[in-house]
N, C-alpha and C positions, 0 to 999 in steps of 0.2 A: 694319483699316479706317482710312482717312485722315480727317483733320480735315474736309476738304471734303465727304466723304461723310457724316460725322456731322452736319454742319450742315444737311443736307437730309433727315435722318431724324427721325421722331417716335417716341419710345419710350413704351411703355405696358405695365404689368404687369396681368395678369388671373388670377384664381383661380376655377376652376370651382365651381359649387354644384350639388349633386345632391339628388334627392328620395328618399323612403324606398324606392323600387324601384330605386335606383341609376341612374335615368335622368337625363340632363343637364337642368338647370333654367335655368341662367344663369351669369353671371360677376359677380364684384366687380371693378371697375376700380381699378387701383392706380397712383399716380403713380410714374414712374421717369424719372430725368434722363439715364440712359444705359444701358449694358449690364449694370451691376451690379444684381442682383435684390434691392434694398433701398431703403427710402425715405430721402431726404435732402432738406432744403430747408424752405421756409416752407409751412405748412399752407394758408394762404389762396391763395398762388400755385399750390400743387399742385391745389387745387380748380378754380381757373380754367383751368389747363392740361388737367385731365381733361375739363372741359366742352368746351373747344376740340377736344380729341382726339375726343370723342364726336361732334362735328359734322363732323370732317374725316377720319376714318379709316374705311376700309372694314371693318376688323376689328371695329368696333363696330356695324355696321349690320345684320348678319344675325341678331343675338341678340334673343330676345323679352323677356328679363329682365336688365337691366343695373343693378347696385347701385353707386351712386356716393356717396362720402363728401362731405358738405356742411357748410361752416362756417355760422355764424350770418349772416354778411354775404351769402353766396351765396343764402340762403333769404329773408332780409328784403328784400334789394334785387332779388329776383326774377331774378337772373342765370340761375337754373336753368330758367326758362321758355323758354329757347332750345332746350332739349332736347326730344326726342320723348316726350310724356307716356305714350304707349301702351306704351313699352318700358322706361322708366327708373323705378327705385325710388330715392328720395332717402333716403340714410342720414343721420340727424341724429347727429352725433358726440357721444360721451359727455361731451366737454368743453363742449358748448353748453348754457348754462343756459336753463331755460324761463321765459319772461316773456310778458306780454300781446301784445307786438309780434310775437314769434316765433310764438306760437300762432295769431294772426290770419293771419300769412303762410302758415303750414302749412295752415290751413283753406282759404285761397284756392288754394293749390297742389292740394289735394285736389279742389276744385271744378273745377280745370282738367284733372283726369284723372290726376294723379300719385299714385303709391302712396308711403307713408312707412314708414321703418324706424327703430327706435332701435338704435344701434350699441353693442356692449359694455355692455348694460344691467346695472345693479347694483340690488339691492333697496334700496340706500341712496340712490339717485339720486332727486331730487325733480323729476319731469318734469311735474307738474301735469296740465293738460288733455290733454297729448300722449298720455298713457296711453290716453285714450278714442278717439283718432282715428288712431293708427298702424295699419298693416296687418301689419307684421312686427316681431318683436323678436329681435335677435341675442344669443344667450346664450353667453358666453365660458366654455368648459370649462377653460381654464387659470387663470381668475381667480375661479372660484366652486366651492363644495362642494355636495353634494346638497341640504342644508337651505336654502342660499341660493337655489338654483335653484327649489325648491318654492315659496318665497316669491314669486319672480318670476312663476311660472306663475299663481299665485292672483291676481295684481294685474291680469290682463288678461282680456278677455272671450273667448268661444268663437270669435269671428271672427278673432282674432289668430293669425297663423302664426308658429310658433317655429322659428328657424334656429340650430342648434347649430354654433358656429364653434370653430376650433382643436381639432377632434377628431383625435387622432393615432393611436389604437389601436382595435382591434376592440371591446375592452371599453367604450371611451368611446362608440363608435357605438351599441352595443347599449343602453347606459345612456341615451343621448340619445333613442333610439327609445322605450324604455319610459317615459320621462318625458313623452312627447307631442310631441317635436320631429319635424317632417315634412320639414325641409330641413337639409342638412349641408354644411359647408365646413371643410376642414382637410387636413393632410398625409396622413391616411389615404386620402382620396379623390384629391387632386391638389395638387401644389405650385404656387405661382404661376409663370407663364411670362411671358417678356418677348416682346413683339411689336414689330416696327419696320416702318414704312412711309414711303415718300416723302411728306412732308407738304405740304399745301396751306396757304398763308399764312392767318392769321386773317381778313384782309380778304376773301380769295377764298372762304373757307368761308362768310362772311356773304353774299357774292354768290350762292352756290349756294342758301342758305336763302331768299334773296329770290326767286330764280327759281322755287323750289318754291311759295312763298307766292303769287306772282303767277299761278301756273298754276291756283290754286283758283278756282272760281266758285260763289258770290260770294267776293270777296277778304276776308280777315281784315285789315282796315285797321289795327287796333291792333298786330297782330303785325308788319306791314310797317313801320309807323312806328317800332316799337321796334328793328327790325333796321337801318333807315336811320339812326337816331340813333347807332348804334354806329360808323358810318363817316362822320364829318363831311364829308369830301370829296364823298361821294355826295349828301348833303343840299344842299351848295352848288351842285353841278352840276344837280341836279334843280330847285331853285328858280330858278336862272338860266334854265334851259330853259323852265320853266313861265311865266316872265315875258317870254319872247321874243315878238316881234311875230307869230310863227307862230300863236300861240294867241289873239291879239287880246284879252287881258284888259284890263279898264278900271281895275281897282284892283290895287295891288301885292300879290303873293302872298308871304307871309313864313313860312308854316307848311306842313308836309306835308299836314295835314288840309285846309287851304285849297286846296292844289293839287288834291287829290282832288275836293273839292266843286266847284271851278271847271271843271275839264276833263272830269269824269265818269270812271267806272271804266275803260272801255276805253281812253280816251286816257291816263289816268294809268298804266295798265299799260304802254302803249307808251313813255311818258315815262321811266319807271323802267328799262325794258329798254334803252333807248337810252343812258341814263346809265351803266348797268352795263357795257354793251358798250364804252363809251368808257373806263371805268376799267380794264377788262381789256386795253385796247389799249396795248402798249408804245410805239407810234409812230403818227403821224398816218396813215401809209400802210398800216396793218395790214389785210390783205385778209380775214382770218378774221372780224373784227368786221363788216365791210361785207357779207360773204357771209351772215352770220347774219341781218342785217336783211333782206337780199334774200329769204332763205328764209322768214323770218317773214311778210313781206308776201305772198309768193306762196302760202304755205300758207293764210293767212287768206282770201285772195281765192277760194280753191277751196272754202270751207266750204259754200256753197249747193249746189254740184254734188255734193259728196261727202256731203252731209247730215250735216255735223259741226259742232261748236261752233267759231265763229270765233276766240274768245279762246284756246281750247285749241290750235287749229291754229297760231295766232301763236306761242304759247309753245313748241310743238313745233319750229317752225322755228328759233327762237332757241337752244333747248337742243341742237339737232342739231350745232352747231358748238362747244359748250362743251368737248368733249373735246380739241379742237385748241387752243383758247384757254387751257385750264388745263394742257395737256400731261399728261393722265391718260387711262386707258382709259375708254371709254364705260360699260362694266360697272361700274367703280368710281364713276363719276359718278352713275349711276342708283341704285346702292346707297346713296349718300350723302344723297340727297334723297327726300322723300316726295312722289311725284307719282302721278297717275292711272295705273293699270296699263296702260291703252290707250296712253298716251303712252310709258310704259316700253317696251312691246312694239315700238312704232314706232321708238324710238331704238335698240333692239337689233337692228333689221333686218327686222321683219315688213313684208311688202308688202301686207298686208290692212288694212282699217279705216283708221285715221289714217296708217298707213304708206304708203298710196297717195300722199299728198301729198308725202312725202319722196322717193318713187320718181320723181315728176314733177320735183321740184327737181333731182335728180341727172341726170335725162335732159336737161333744158334746159341745165344747167351743162356738160354734155359736148358740146353742140352740137346735140342733137336732130335735127330733120329735115335741117338743113344738112349733118350728118355721115352721113346715111343710116341713122340708128339706128332700130330698130323701136320704134314708139310703145307705151309700157307700159300705157296706159289709154284704151280706146275712148271712155269717157264724157267725156273732156277732150281731144278731138282738137285743139282750138285752144289748147293749153297755152302755146304760144309767145307768144300775145297776152297772156295773164295774166303770163307771165314778164317781158315787155317793160314792162308797167305796174308790176310789182313793182320792177324795176330803177330806174325813174324815182322811185317813191315812196321807196325806200331811199336813193337818191342825194340827194334833197332833204332827207330827215331827217338823213342823215349830215353833209351840208353845214351844216345848222343847228346841229348839235352841235359841229362843228369851228370854226365861226365864233364 
């Protein structure tokens, strides 16, 4: 493999976790800097890259239980809140000491829907209040004897799930089962495997998360603000656009929250998507970004006729061009972001429901009536009128961004 190829690849290790019926339960994600199946590097950097990989790799998106090692900094500074709480289990490393600040952060993460695990737990560790709030305890069979493990089991309540790790023989698996462990990880079941994918840049991964957040109704403004603050150039362009004469603001807007309060949710959604499209555009003449805006405006205008939500149709139009703008398959894009299943179906080719809007977009883009194409939707026979209006609206918006 060439150096050029390596630079475009993201490597990740993962080891399967099984339940007591030997059914697959999930993965622990492991940092890997290349094809060598071993850890090397800084722990803090490894955690950050695992978080980024979880956001940008399709291999992470289809698993219901992902265990991720977390440093104190990643927990206290809430970096992990970028991850999907419904699938991620946050492993508190054995080297992380328990203190009031960490405990408070963990309680907040629990309230946000995350599950917590203590990694490589030892009966001699002083984890304080964490003992009462974690969901999983990982018991290292290479670093403990039966007496130590019994002490561990007695320290936790009945709701705690015990995961036997580093089990390598049938005898160890049977011992772990008899001791009350219900999850298992180790060479007996599966060795770590390395997976590699073409990576999306960190910035573009943030853009995808933003698009997904903007598709929610109502929007989670705190999440959107947190994502925007991770990409300063986005903040700058958003605030510049919000202060432009187009929106007629009387007082200077200097914060993202002020932009939202001033222009309203729907206009704010459009502001951010326009800025995102601009940042994804390598040149002023990029046709894909302009076409995304045209589709967004056309889909939105069809909402009353199709009896659909206008904000969702707008986001559908924008997202329909993201596979070209990011140069990834649409299936990968859909798997990377959490969006409404109906939007997913439309993006993947359904011609029903919301997919009707995209069908009309493609019909008009190919020339429609002027090319003698059969009209795909009798309810919107005058779709060319809507398309013409969308072209004007998108052109005016794009010109304002470029100016």
